[in-house]
Backbone as JSON Lines, residues from 0, in Angstrom:
{"i":0,"aa":"X","n":[65.75,-38.34,61.55],"ca":[66.04,-37.51,60.38],"c":[67.47,-37.01,60.47]}
{"i":1,"aa":"X","n":[68.14,-36.89,59.33],"ca":[69.53,-36.46,59.29],"c":[69.68,-34.96,59.39]}
{"i":2,"aa":"X","n":[70.91,-34.52,59.34],"ca":[71.22,-33.09,59.37],"c":[70.77,-32.42,58.08]}
{"i":3,"aa":"X","n":[70.66,-31.1,58.14],"ca":[70.3,-30.32,56.96],"c":[71.23,-29.15,56.77]}
{"i":4,"aa":"X","n":[71.68,-28.97,55.52],"ca":[72.5,-27.81,55.16],"c":[71.95,-27.23,53.87]}
{"i":5,"aa":"X","n":[72.32,-26.0,53.56],"ca":[71.85,-25.38,52.33],"c":[72.78,-24.29,51.87]}
{"i":6,"aa":"X","n":[72.59,-23.89,50.61],"ca":[73.37,-22.81,50.04],"c":[73.36,-22.9,48.54]}
{"i":7,"aa":"X","n":[74.11,-22.0,47.89],"ca":[74.18,-22.02,46.43],"c":[75.15,-23.09,45.91]}
{"i":8,"aa":"X","n":[74.79,-23.66,44.77],"ca":[75.66,-24.63,44.1],"c":[76.76,-23.86,43.39]}
{"i":9,"aa":"X","n":[78.02,-24.16,43.75],"ca":[79.16,-23.42,43.2],"c":[79.65,-24.02,41.88]}
{"i":10,"aa":"X","n":[79.65,-25.34,41.79],"ca":[80.15,-25.98,40.58],"c":[79.73,-27.43,40.54]}
{"i":11,"aa":"X","n":[79.68,-27.96,39.34],"ca":[79.31,-29.35,39.12],"c":[80.6,-30.16,38.96]}
{"i":12,"aa":"X","n":[80.73,-31.26,39.69],"ca":[81.95,-32.06,39.67],"c":[81.82,-33.29,38.78]}
{"i":13,"aa":"X","n":[80.68,-33.97,38.83],"ca":[80.42,-35.16,37.99],"c":[78.94,-35.15,37.64]}
{"i":14,"aa":"X","n":[78.47,-36.26,37.07],"ca":[77.05,-36.31,36.72],"c":[76.15,-36.5,37.94]}
{"i":15,"aa":"X","n":[76.73,-36.72,39.12],"ca":[75.9,-36.85,40.32],"c":[76.53,-36.19,41.55]}
{"i":16,"aa":"X","n":[77.46,-35.26,41.34],"ca":[78.11,-34.59,42.47],"c":[78.37,-33.12,42.15]}
{"i":17,"aa":"X","n":[78.31,-32.3,43.2],"ca":[78.56,-30.86,43.02],"c":[79.18,-30.29,44.29]}
{"i":18,"aa":"X","n":[79.69,-29.06,44.16],"ca":[80.26,-28.36,45.3],"c":[79.25,-27.33,45.8]}
{"i":19,"aa":"X","n":[79.0,-27.38,47.1],"ca":[78.02,-26.49,47.74],"c":[78.73,-25.48,48.63]}
{"i":20,"aa":"X","n":[78.38,-24.21,48.49],"ca":[78.83,-23.18,49.43],"c":[77.83,-23.2,50.58]}
{"i":21,"aa":"X","n":[78.24,-23.72,51.72],"ca":[77.31,-23.93,52.83],"c":[77.05,-22.6,53.54]}
{"i":22,"aa":"X","n":[75.83,-22.09,53.39],"ca":[75.47,-20.81,54.01],"c":[74.37,-20.97,55.07]}
{"i":23,"aa":"X","n":[73.71,-22.11,55.09],"ca":[72.62,-22.34,56.04],"c":[72.78,-23.72,56.7]}
{"i":24,"aa":"X","n":[72.49,-23.76,57.99],"ca":[72.57,-25.0,58.77],"c":[71.27,-25.15,59.56]}
{"i":25,"aa":"X","n":[70.83,-26.38,59.74],"ca":[69.72,-26.59,60.68],"c":[70.26,-26.46,62.09]}
{"i":26,"aa":"X","n":[69.47,-25.89,62.98],"ca":[69.93,-25.65,64.35],"c":[70.21,-26.94,65.11]}
{"i":27,"aa":"X","n":[69.53,-28.02,64.74],"ca":[69.69,-29.27,65.48],"c":[70.66,-30.26,64.81]}
{"i":28,"aa":"X","n":[71.52,-29.76,63.9],"ca":[72.51,-30.64,63.27],"c":[73.4,-31.3,64.32]}
{"i":29,"aa":"X","n":[73.74,-32.54,64.06],"ca":[74.6,-33.28,65.0],"c":[76.08,-33.19,64.63]}
{"i":30,"aa":"X","n":[76.38,-32.94,63.35],"ca":[77.77,-32.87,62.88],"c":[78.14,-31.46,62.47]}
{"i":31,"aa":"X","n":[79.44,-31.24,62.29],"ca":[79.97,-29.97,61.81],"c":[80.2,-30.07,60.3]}
{"i":32,"aa":"X","n":[80.05,-28.94,59.6],"ca":[80.23,-28.91,58.15],"c":[81.13,-27.74,57.78]}
{"i":33,"aa":"X","n":[81.91,-27.92,56.7],"ca":[82.82,-26.88,56.24],"c":[82.08,-25.8,55.46]}
{"i":34,"aa":"X","n":[82.84,-24.76,55.08],"ca":[82.26,-23.67,54.27],"c":[81.85,-24.17,52.89]}
{"i":35,"aa":"X","n":[82.6,-25.13,52.37],"ca":[82.22,-25.79,51.13],"c":[82.22,-27.29,51.38]}
{"i":36,"aa":"X","n":[81.3,-27.97,50.74],"ca":[81.19,-29.42,50.88],"c":[80.93,-30.03,49.51]}
{"i":37,"aa":"X","n":[81.52,-31.2,49.29],"ca":[81.21,-31.97,48.08],"c":[79.96,-32.78,48.4]}
{"i":38,"aa":"X","n":[78.95,-32.64,47.53],"ca":[77.68,-33.32,47.72],"c":[77.5,-34.36,46.62]}
{"i":39,"aa":"X","n":[77.21,-35.6,47.02],"ca":[76.84,-36.66,46.08],"c":[75.33,-36.83,46.22]}
{"i":40,"aa":"X","n":[74.65,-36.81,45.1],"ca":[73.18,-36.84,45.11],"c":[72.66,-38.26,45.31]}
{"i":41,"aa":"X","n":[71.87,-38.43,46.36],"ca":[71.15,-39.69,46.56],"c":[69.81,-39.59,45.82]}
{"i":42,"aa":"X","n":[69.16,-38.44,45.92],"ca":[67.87,-38.18,45.29],"c":[67.77,-36.68,45.07]}
{"i":43,"aa":"X","n":[67.11,-36.27,43.99],"ca":[66.94,-34.84,43.72],"c":[65.48,-34.53,43.5]}
{"i":44,"aa":"X","n":[65.05,-33.38,44.02],"ca":[63.68,-32.93,43.82],"c":[63.74,-31.49,43.32]}
{"i":45,"aa":"X","n":[63.32,-31.3,42.08],"ca":[63.29,-29.97,41.47],"c":[61.87,-29.72,40.97]}
{"i":46,"aa":"X","n":[61.11,-28.85,41.65],"ca":[59.72,-28.63,41.24],"c":[59.57,-28.13,39.81]}
{"i":47,"aa":"X","n":[60.6,-27.44,39.29],"ca":[60.52,-26.94,37.92],"c":[60.75,-28.05,36.9]}
{"i":48,"aa":"X","n":[61.46,-29.1,37.28],"ca":[61.73,-30.24,36.4],"c":[61.49,-31.53,37.19]}
{"i":49,"aa":"X","n":[60.21,-31.84,37.5],"ca":[59.96,-32.98,38.37],"c":[60.37,-34.33,37.79]}
{"i":50,"aa":"X","n":[60.55,-34.42,36.49],"ca":[60.96,-35.68,35.88],"c":[62.47,-35.8,35.79]}
{"i":51,"aa":"X","n":[63.21,-34.93,36.47],"ca":[64.66,-34.95,36.39],"c":[65.19,-36.33,36.75]}
{"i":52,"aa":"X","n":[66.11,-36.84,35.95],"ca":[66.76,-38.11,36.25],"c":[68.27,-37.9,36.17]}
{"i":53,"aa":"X","n":[69.01,-38.79,36.78],"ca":[70.46,-38.72,36.78],"c":[70.97,-38.97,35.36]}
{"i":54,"aa":"X","n":[71.49,-37.93,34.71],"ca":[71.95,-38.08,33.33],"c":[73.39,-37.62,33.21]}
{"i":55,"aa":"X","n":[73.64,-36.55,32.5],"ca":[75.01,-36.12,32.25],"c":[75.42,-34.97,33.17]}
{"i":56,"aa":"X","n":[76.72,-34.72,33.2],"ca":[77.25,-33.6,33.99],"c":[76.68,-32.29,33.47]}
{"i":57,"aa":"X","n":[76.52,-32.16,32.14],"ca":[75.98,-30.94,31.56],"c":[74.53,-30.74,31.98]}
{"i":58,"aa":"X","n":[73.74,-31.82,32.0],"ca":[72.35,-31.71,32.44],"c":[72.27,-31.27,33.9]}
{"i":59,"aa":"X","n":[73.14,-31.82,34.73],"ca":[73.15,-31.45,36.13],"c":[73.55,-29.98,36.29]}
{"i":60,"aa":"X","n":[74.49,-29.54,35.48],"ca":[74.91,-28.13,35.54],"c":[73.74,-27.21,35.2]}
{"i":61,"aa":"X","n":[72.99,-27.55,34.14],"ca":[71.82,-26.73,33.77],"c":[70.77,-26.74,34.88]}
{"i":62,"aa":"X","n":[70.62,-27.87,35.55],"ca":[69.58,-28.0,36.58],"c":[69.96,-27.31,37.89]}
{"i":63,"aa":"X","n":[71.26,-27.29,38.23],"ca":[71.64,-26.86,39.58],"c":[72.58,-25.68,39.69]}
{"i":64,"aa":"X","n":[73.48,-25.45,38.76],"ca":[74.54,-24.45,38.95],"c":[73.95,-23.07,39.26]}
{"i":65,"aa":"X","n":[74.41,-22.49,40.35],"ca":[73.98,-21.17,40.76],"c":[72.66,-21.15,41.52]}
{"i":66,"aa":"X","n":[71.99,-22.28,41.62],"ca":[70.72,-22.33,42.33],"c":[70.94,-22.58,43.81]}
{"i":67,"aa":"X","n":[69.97,-22.18,44.6],"ca":[70.0,-22.43,46.04],"c":[69.35,-23.78,46.29]}
{"i":68,"aa":"X","n":[70.06,-24.65,46.99],"ca":[69.53,-25.98,47.29],"c":[69.64,-26.25,48.79]}
{"i":69,"aa":"X","n":[68.77,-27.12,49.26],"ca":[68.91,-27.66,50.6],"c":[69.24,-29.14,50.47]}
{"i":70,"aa":"X","n":[70.03,-29.63,51.41],"ca":[70.5,-31.0,51.37],"c":[70.18,-31.68,52.69]}
{"i":71,"aa":"X","n":[69.43,-32.77,52.62],"ca":[69.23,-33.61,53.8],"c":[70.34,-34.65,53.79]}
{"i":72,"aa":"X","n":[71.24,-34.52,54.75],"ca":[72.44,-35.37,54.78],"c":[72.06,-36.79,55.2]}
{"i":73,"aa":"X","n":[72.44,-37.75,54.37],"ca":[72.22,-39.16,54.71],"c":[73.43,-39.7,55.48]}
{"i":74,"aa":"X","n":[74.63,-39.44,54.94],"ca":[75.86,-39.85,55.61],"c":[77.05,-39.23,54.89]}
{"i":75,"aa":"X","n":[78.23,-39.28,55.52],"ca":[79.48,-38.83,54.9],"c":[80.23,-40.06,54.43]}
{"i":76,"aa":"X","n":[80.6,-40.08,53.14],"ca":[81.37,-41.19,52.57],"c":[82.79,-41.08,53.1]}
{"i":77,"aa":"X","n":[83.22,-42.08,53.85],"ca":[84.54,-42.0,54.48],"c":[85.68,-42.1,53.47]}
{"i":78,"aa":"X","n":[85.45,-42.71,52.31],"ca":[86.51,-42.82,51.3],"c":[86.74,-41.51,50.56]}
{"i":79,"aa":"X","n":[85.66,-40.78,50.25],"ca":[85.79,-39.56,49.45],"c":[85.59,-38.28,50.26]}
{"i":80,"aa":"X","n":[85.14,-38.39,51.52],"ca":[84.81,-37.27,52.39],"c":[83.64,-36.45,51.83]}
{"i":81,"aa":"X","n":[82.87,-37.03,50.9],"ca":[81.71,-36.35,50.34],"c":[80.47,-36.67,51.17]}
{"i":82,"aa":"X","n":[79.53,-35.73,51.17],"ca":[78.25,-35.95,51.83],"c":[77.27,-36.55,50.83]}
{"i":83,"aa":"X","n":[76.62,-37.63,51.19],"ca":[75.57,-38.21,50.36],"c":[74.26,-37.64,50.88]}
{"i":84,"aa":"X","n":[73.51,-36.95,49.98],"ca":[72.35,-36.18,50.42],"c":[71.17,-36.34,49.47]}
{"i":85,"aa":"X","n":[69.98,-36.13,50.02],"ca":[68.81,-35.86,49.2],"c":[68.82,-34.36,48.98]}
{"i":86,"aa":"X","n":[68.69,-33.94,47.71],"ca":[68.86,-32.54,47.33],"c":[67.52,-31.96,46.88]}
{"i":87,"aa":"X","n":[67.21,-30.76,47.36],"ca":[65.97,-30.09,47.02],"c":[66.27,-28.7,46.48]}
{"i":88,"aa":"X","n":[65.83,-28.41,45.26],"ca":[66.03,-27.1,44.66],"c":[64.99,-26.15,45.24]}
{"i":89,"aa":"X","n":[65.46,-25.01,45.73],"ca":[64.57,-24.04,46.37],"c":[64.38,-22.83,45.47]}
{"i":90,"aa":"X","n":[63.26,-22.13,45.68],"ca":[63.08,-20.85,45.0],"c":[63.94,-19.85,45.74]}
{"i":91,"aa":"X","n":[64.64,-18.98,45.0],"ca":[65.49,-17.98,45.7],"c":[64.64,-16.99,46.48]}
{"i":92,"aa":"X","n":[65.18,-16.45,47.57],"ca":[64.46,-15.43,48.32],"c":[64.15,-14.24,47.41]}
{"i":93,"aa":"X","n":[63.11,-13.49,47.74],"ca":[62.65,-12.36,46.91],"c":[63.75,-11.38,46.56]}
{"i":94,"aa":"X","n":[64.65,-11.11,47.5],"ca":[65.7,-10.1,47.25],"c":[66.7,-10.53,46.2]}
{"i":95,"aa":"X","n":[66.71,-11.8,45.8],"ca":[67.66,-12.29,44.79],"c":[67.06,-12.35,43.4]}
{"i":96,"aa":"X","n":[65.8,-12.0,43.23],"ca":[65.16,-12.09,41.91],"c":[65.46,-10.91,41.06]}
């Protein structure tokens, strides 16, 4: 299994990429990650919109911007320095509601 990181989505970059403010790390991660990372979506799982498909940048913004997500890192793209991840939308902790 790959590394795991999580945090709030700061901004949407394209129809399949966003900027993540990395606030959570799995303890057994093998690599180091910056405070912000560009994430390219390999797969997305949103329990509120289970039929979500890769569509437009605006759709992705509505689905993810400001939400807390966890990312299972598949690999880092050496050309773009972006992380290719499976993305999971999480329910915010109680104190953020």
